[in-house]
C-alpha positions in Angstrom: -11.8 57.3 41.6 -13.1 61.0 39.5 -11.1 63.5 41.4 -14.5 65.5 41.4 -16.1 62.7 42.0 -16.8 63.5 45.9 -20.6 64.2 47.4 -21.8 64.4 43.6 -24.6 62.1 45.0 -27.3 63.5 45.7 -28.6 63.6 49.3 -30.5 60.8 50.6 -34.1 61.0 51.6 -34.2 61.8 55.2 -37.6 61.8 57.7 -37.8 65.2 58.1 -40.0 65.0 61.4 -37.8 62.4 63.1 -35.1 64.2 65.4 -31.7 62.8 65.7 -31.9 60.3 68.6 -30.3 60.5 71.7 -28.6 57.7 74.1 -31.9 56.5 75.5 -31.9 56.2 79.5 -31.7 52.9 81.1 -34.6 51.1 81.5 -36.6 50.3 84.3 -35.3 46.6 84.3 -31.9 47.5 83.9 -29.6 46.2 86.4 -28.2 48.3 88.8 -24.8 50.1 88.2 -21.9 47.7 89.3 -18.4 48.6 89.9 -15.3 47.1 87.6 -14.9 43.3 87.3 -11.7 42.4 88.4 -9.4 40.9 86.0 -5.8 40.4 87.0 -2.8 40.4 84.8 -2.8 38.0 82.3 -6.0 36.0 83.3 -8.6 35.6 81.2 -12.4 37.1 81.5 -13.8 34.8 84.2 -16.5 33.0 83.5 -20.0 33.5 85.5 -19.4 37.0 85.8 -22.2 38.0 83.6 -20.3 41.3 82.7 -19.4 40.1 79.1 -22.3 39.6 75.8 -21.8 38.9 72.5 -23.6 40.3 70.2 -24.8 39.0 66.8 -25.6 41.7 64.3 -28.2 40.3 62.2 -30.7 41.4 59.5 -33.2 39.4 57.8 -31.1 36.0 56.2 -32.1 33.4 59.0 -29.8 31.1 57.2 -27.1 33.2 57.8 -27.8 33.8 61.7 -27.7 29.7 62.2 -24.9 28.9 60.3 -23.2 32.1 62.9 -24.8 31.0 66.1 -23.9 27.4 65.1 -20.3 28.2 65.4 -20.9 30.2 68.7 -22.7 27.1 70.0 -19.9 25.0 69.2 -17.4 26.8 71.1 -16.3 25.3 74.9 -18.3 25.0 77.8 -16.5 27.0 80.0 -15.8 29.6 77.1 -19.0 30.3 76.8 -19.8 30.7 80.0 -17.7 34.2 80.7 -20.0 35.6 78.3 -24.0 36.8 78.0 -25.0 36.1 74.7 -27.3 38.2 72.3 -29.2 38.8 68.7 -29.9 41.8 67.8 -32.5 42.4 65.3 -33.3 45.2 62.7 -35.6 44.6 60.2 -39.4 44.6 61.3 -40.7 42.2 58.5 -38.6 39.5 59.3 -38.6 39.6 63.1 -40.2 36.6 63.5 -39.0 34.0 61.7 -35.1 35.6 62.4 -36.3 35.1 66.1 -37.3 31.6 65.6 -33.7 30.6 64.5 -32.2 32.3 67.3 -34.6 30.6 69.9 -33.3 27.5 68.6 -30.0 27.9 70.2 -30.9 29.3 74.1 -30.1 25.7 75.1 -26.0 26.3 74.1 -25.8 30.3 74.3 -26.3 31.3 78.1 -29.1 33.8 78.4 -29.8 34.1 74.9 -31.8 37.4 74.1 -33.3 39.2 71.3 -33.0 42.9 71.1 -35.2 44.4 68.6 -34.0 47.7 67.0 -37.6 49.4 67.1 -38.3 52.6 64.4 -36.9 53.0 60.7 -33.9 54.4 60.1 -33.4 58.4 59.5 -31.9 57.9 56.0 -32.8 55.3 53.7 -28.8 54.9 52.2 -28.0 50.9 53.2 -24.6 52.4 55.2 -26.8 54.3 57.3 -29.0 51.8 58.6 -26.3 49.8 59.1 -24.6 52.4 61.6 -27.1 53.0 63.2 -28.1 49.4 63.8 -24.7 49.0 65.3 -24.9 52.2 67.0 -28.1 50.5 68.9 -26.4 47.4 69.5 -23.7 49.3 71.6 -26.4 51.4 73.8 -28.4 48.3 74.5 -24.9 46.6 75.8 -23.3 49.7 77.7 -26.0 51.9 78.3 -28.9 49.6 79.3 -27.6 46.6 80.3 -24.2 48.3 81.3 -21.8 45.6 80.0 -18.4 45.8 80.7 -17.2 44.2 77.6 -18.6 43.9 74.4 -18.5 41.2 71.6 -19.8 42.5 67.8 -20.1 39.9 65.4 -21.9 40.1 61.9 -24.2 36.9 61.3 -22.4 36.5 57.7 -19.3 35.8 59.8 -18.6 31.9 61.3 -16.0 31.5 64.7 -13.2 30.0 64.4 -12.6 27.1 67.4 -10.7 29.5 70.0 -13.1 32.4 69.3 -14.3 33.0 72.5 -10.8 32.2 74.4 -9.2 34.5 72.1 -11.3 37.4 73.4 -11.3 36.1 77.0 -7.6 36.2 76.8 -7.3 39.5 75.3 -9.6 40.8 78.1 -7.0 42.2 80.4 -5.1 43.8 78.0 -8.1 46.2 77.0 -8.1 47.3 81.1 -4.2 47.0 81.3 -3.4 49.3 78.5 -4.6 52.3 77.5 -3.1 52.7 74.3 -5.6 50.2 73.0 -9.5 51.0 72.5 -10.6 47.1 70.4 -9.2 43.2 70.1 -10.7 42.2 66.5 -10.6 38.5 65.3 -9.7 39.9 61.6 -6.6 40.4 59.4 -7.0 42.5 56.3 -3.7 40.6 55.1 -4.8 37.4 56.4 -4.6 35.7 53.2 -3.4 31.8 52.7 0.2 32.4 51.5 1.2 34.6 54.0 0.3 34.1 57.6 0.9 31.0 59.2 1.4 31.5 63.0 -1.7 30.7 64.2 -0.4 31.9 68.0 1.0 35.0 66.7 -1.0 38.9 67.9 0.5 41.9 66.3 -1.5 45.5 66.6 -2.5 47.6 64.0 -4.0 51.1 64.3 -6.3 50.5 61.2 -9.6 49.4 62.4 -10.0 45.9 61.0 -13.8 44.7 62.0 -15.4 41.4 61.3 -15.7 40.1 65.0 -14.6 43.0 67.5 -14.6 43.8 71.4 -14.5 47.2 73.0 -14.5 48.3 76.8 -17.3 50.6 77.8 -15.0 53.7 78.4 -14.2 53.2 74.3 -17.9 53.4 74.3 -18.6 56.7 76.1 -15.9 58.4 73.8 -17.7 57.1 71.0 -21.6 58.0 72.0 -21.6 61.6 71.7 -19.4 61.6 68.5 -21.1 58.5 66.1 -22.2 59.6 62.7 -25.5 60.3 61.7 -24.3 59.4 57.6 -21.2 57.6 57.4 -21.0 57.7 53.9 -18.1 55.2 53.2 -19.2 53.4 56.6 -19.2 53.4 60.1 -15.9 51.6 59.8 -14.4 54.0 58.2 -15.2 56.7 60.6 -14.2 54.6 63.3 -11.0 54.8 61.3 -10.9 58.7 60.5 -13.2 60.2 62.5 -13.5 58.7 65.8 -10.5 60.4 67.8 -8.8 56.8 67.9 -5.9 56.7 65.6 -3.4 57.3 68.1 -4.6 53.6 69.7 -4.2 50.5 68.6 -6.7 47.0 67.8 -5.0 43.8 69.1 -5.2 41.2 66.2 -4.5 38.0 64.8 -2.0 36.8 62.1 -4.3 33.9 61.1 -7.7 35.6 61.4 -11.1 34.5 64.1 -13.5 34.4 61.8 -14.5 34.1 58.4 -17.1 35.7 55.8 -19.4 33.2 54.4 -21.8 35.1 52.3 -21.9 35.9 49.1 -25.3 37.7 48.7 -24.6 40.7 51.3 -24.7 44.5 50.9 -21.2 44.8 50.0 -20.2 41.3 49.2 -21.3 39.6 45.7 -20.3 36.0 44.7 -17.7 36.2 41.8 -16.6 40.4 42.6 -12.9 40.8 43.4 -13.7 41.0 47.1 -15.5 37.6 47.7 -12.6 35.7 46.1 -10.5 37.7 48.2 -12.5 36.6 51.3 -12.6 33.2 50.2 -8.5 33.1 50.1 -8.3 34.1 53.6 -7.0 31.7 56.1 -9.1 31.0 59.7 -7.2 29.4 62.2 -8.3 25.2 63.5 -6.3 26.2 66.9 -7.8 24.7 69.6 -8.6 26.9 72.8 -6.0 27.7 75.5 -3.1 27.8 73.5 -2.1 31.5 73.2 0.3 31.7 75.6 1.8 35.1 77.7 0.7 37.7 75.6 1.8 40.4 77.9 3.9 41.1 74.5 1.1 42.9 73.3 1.4 45.4 76.1 2.6 48.8 74.2 6.2 49.4 76.0 7.2 45.2 75.1 5.9 45.3 71.6 7.8 48.9 70.8 11.0 47.4 72.0 10.4 44.1 69.8 9.2 46.0 66.4 12.4 48.4 67.0 14.6 45.8 67.4 13.4 43.5 64.4 13.2 46.4 61.7 17.1 47.2 63.7 18.4 43.6 62.5 16.1 43.8 59.0 17.8 43.9 55.6 16.8 47.3 53.0 14.9 46.0 50.3 13.0 47.5 47.9 9.9 47.5 45.8 11.8 46.3 42.2 14.0 43.5 44.4 11.4 41.7 46.6 12.0 38.6 44.7 15.4 38.5 45.8 14.1 37.7 49.5 15.1 35.1 51.3 12.8 33.2 53.9 16.0 33.1 56.0 15.7 36.5 56.7 13.8 40.0 57.8 13.3 42.9 55.3 13.0 46.6 55.6 10.8 47.7 52.8 10.2 51.7 52.8 7.4 52.9 51.0 5.1 56.2 50.7 1.3 56.0 50.1 1.5 57.1 46.5 3.2 53.9 46.1 1.1 51.4 48.0 -0.9 49.5 45.4 1.9 48.5 43.7 3.5 47.3 46.5 -0.1 45.4 47.7 -0.1 44.5 44.2 3.2 42.3 44.2 2.8 41.1 47.8 -0.6 39.6 47.4 -2.1 42.3 50.2 -5.6 44.0 50.6 -5.5 46.5 47.7 -6.0 50.3 48.0 -5.4 51.1 52.0 -2.3 50.5 54.1 -4.1 47.6 56.0 -2.6 46.3 59.6 -0.1 49.5 59.9 0.6 50.6 63.1 2.4 53.8 62.9 3.4 53.2 59.3 4.7 49.7 60.2 2.9 46.8 57.5 4.6 43.3 58.9 3.8 40.7 56.0 5.6 37.9 54.4 6.5 37.7 50.6 3.9 35.0 48.9 5.9 32.9 47.4 9.5 33.5 49.2 8.1 33.7 52.0 10.6 36.3 54.2 9.2 38.2 56.6 8.8 41.8 55.7 8.7 45.2 57.6 6.7 47.6 54.8 8.0 51.2 56.6 6.0 54.3 55.5 8.3 56.7 55.1 6.2 59.5 56.7 4.6 57.3 59.5 7.4 55.3 60.7 9.2 57.6 62.8 9.5 54.3 65.8 11.4 52.4 63.3 13.3 54.1 61.5 16.0 56.9 61.9 15.1 60.6 61.3 17.5 60.9 58.5 15.2 57.9 56.7 12.0 59.6 57.3 10.4 61.8 54.9 9.3 65.0 56.8 7.3 68.2 55.5 8.5 71.0 54.4 9.6 73.6 56.8 8.6 76.5 55.0 5.1 75.8 54.3 2.1 77.5 54.8 -0.9 75.7 55.8 -4.6 77.5 54.6 -7.8 76.9 52.9 -8.6 77.3 49.1 -11.5 79.5 48.4 -14.6 77.5 47.2 -14.2 75.0 44.7 -10.1 76.4 43.9 -7.9 73.9 43.2 -4.3 74.1 45.1 -2.6 74.9 42.1 -4.0 77.8 41.9 -4.3 78.8 45.8 -1.1 78.7 45.7 0.0 80.3 42.8 -2.0 83.8 43.9 0.8 83.9 46.6 3.5 83.5 44.4 4.1 79.8 45.9 3.4 75.9 44.9 1.1 73.2 45.9 3.6 70.0 45.7 1.6 66.9 45.9 4.1 64.8 48.4 2.7 67.5 50.9 -0.7 67.2 51.0 -0.3 63.6 52.6 1.0 65.6 55.7 -2.3 67.6 56.5 -4.6 64.7 55.4 -5.4 64.3 58.8 -9.2 65.1 60.4 -7.0 66.9 63.2 -5.7 69.5 60.8 -9.1 69.9 59.3 -10.5 70.7 62.4 -7.6 73.6 62.6 -9.0 75.2 59.6 -13.1 74.6 59.5 -16.2 73.8 61.6 -16.3 70.7 60.8 -20.2 70.5 62.1 -20.8 67.5 61.3 -17.9 65.8 62.1 -14.9 64.0 59.9 -15.6 61.2 58.0 -13.8 59.4 55.0 -14.4 59.6 51.4 -12.7 59.4 47.8 -11.4 62.1 46.0 -8.2 63.8 45.1 -9.6 67.2 46.8 -9.1 65.7 50.1 -8.5 66.5 52.5 -11.2 69.4 52.2 -14.4 70.7 53.8 -18.3 69.9 51.8 -19.5 73.6 52.2 -22.1 72.6 49.7 -25.6 72.1 52.3 -26.8 69.9 49.6 -24.4 67.3 49.7 -25.1 63.8 51.6 -21.6 64.4 53.1 -23.0 68.3 54.5 -20.3 70.2 56.9 -18.0 67.0 57.1 -14.5 67.3 56.8 -13.2 64.5 54.7 -9.8 62.4 54.7 -8.6 59.8 52.5 -6.8 56.3 53.0 -7.9 55.2 49.3 -7.2 57.8 46.6 -3.7 60.1 46.3 -4.3 64.1 46.9 -3.2 66.1 43.9 -2.8 70.1 43.3 -4.8 70.2 40.2 -8.4 68.4 41.2 -11.5 70.7 42.4 -15.1 69.9 43.4 -17.5 72.6 43.3 -19.1 71.0 46.6 -15.8 71.3 48.5 -13.4 74.2 49.8 -9.5 72.3 49.6 -7.0 72.6 52.2 -4.0 73.3 51.1 0.0 73.4 51.6 1.7 75.8 49.7 5.8 75.9 50.1 8.6 78.3 48.1 
């Protein structure tokens, strides 16, 4: 990306007369508040409780909606009985054909409701419309209807055979382990040549999306800070600006959803993304075969990872092809090298997705050796102290002048900017210590990040910005932003 490209777009047209919406109060028909649903250690979400809902997020494609709902209708009956079902719509001109499509499944999906999002979006940009639709569906699920668990599925996805069982089986983990905030059906690195164990789950602090469940207390945390205009998408905001990075999601090795639509907002037929999605493995495991999932609890999981790393053989980027299928390897890396690593290992490009505390577990695409990719800045849970990359103890962290590079800023104090130090301050927490971040903290692409957008004419105005895509440089600058710099002797 152009290092000065950040915030270069003109602001989206806003509806000046429309105030920022507030979470609505429960309607008169809303159920009375109830105590928490008891779920014993290891037990699935009980059938018939009426405390969990599957929400299909739909826009204006009846054919996509029908295909998605058909995959849910085909689920095992006892698994369907653990949920209510809803279709959430946000495109008034197509409400009628979308509702007619949904109603054909009323007999096979318990308690099926249609939720209509009234009124236009505050901003014309698609990312804002999608974000507002999810916000509406979250409010309907937790504030208006008082569900305890809500599972969100976009209507361009189909569900695997044990999709509902998978979420029933993991609900108790969300309830019991406060270090978790979501369960997802999607593995960003779940390509056909990398995954095989349909029963294996893992933890990631990188929100995957594409079929995900949270509990009501998580929404109560997000409700007051949900962004009006997340410029790279609500999901990127959830990963970086939602103050959830110290908590994890449960993820399956083999995905429980399949993306099929190649004519959407982000996925177009023939594009690299469409080709990558077509190469994703989808689980065919029948329901009831996940076994004991207590290994996903925080302490047990951390101990297993530590033991795995201790028994691993070191391997470098240049010697990946020498790995053997019978062994486990530890591959240290820094984010600046991730693009090359991802290309060599057929991983999701740009961001180090599926990581947990800096560690990505994958396999070599040809030798099928198990690989532990350990970020030297963040893998303290599995690497000894003497192998970690730590920030300079003599560093000075401070904002530059508006539009100033970190090279120029540091030079004024007879210090220098060192690019590798910038990654340590590329966090929302660090930015909040130095800037007001009135519009929250979000994700963008630009080599002058981390920064604060002081230009009120930009669509990212008054946001603090981080990136897990571009690699920050010392020389980059942008007239619209104020950089956060780190200077060393």
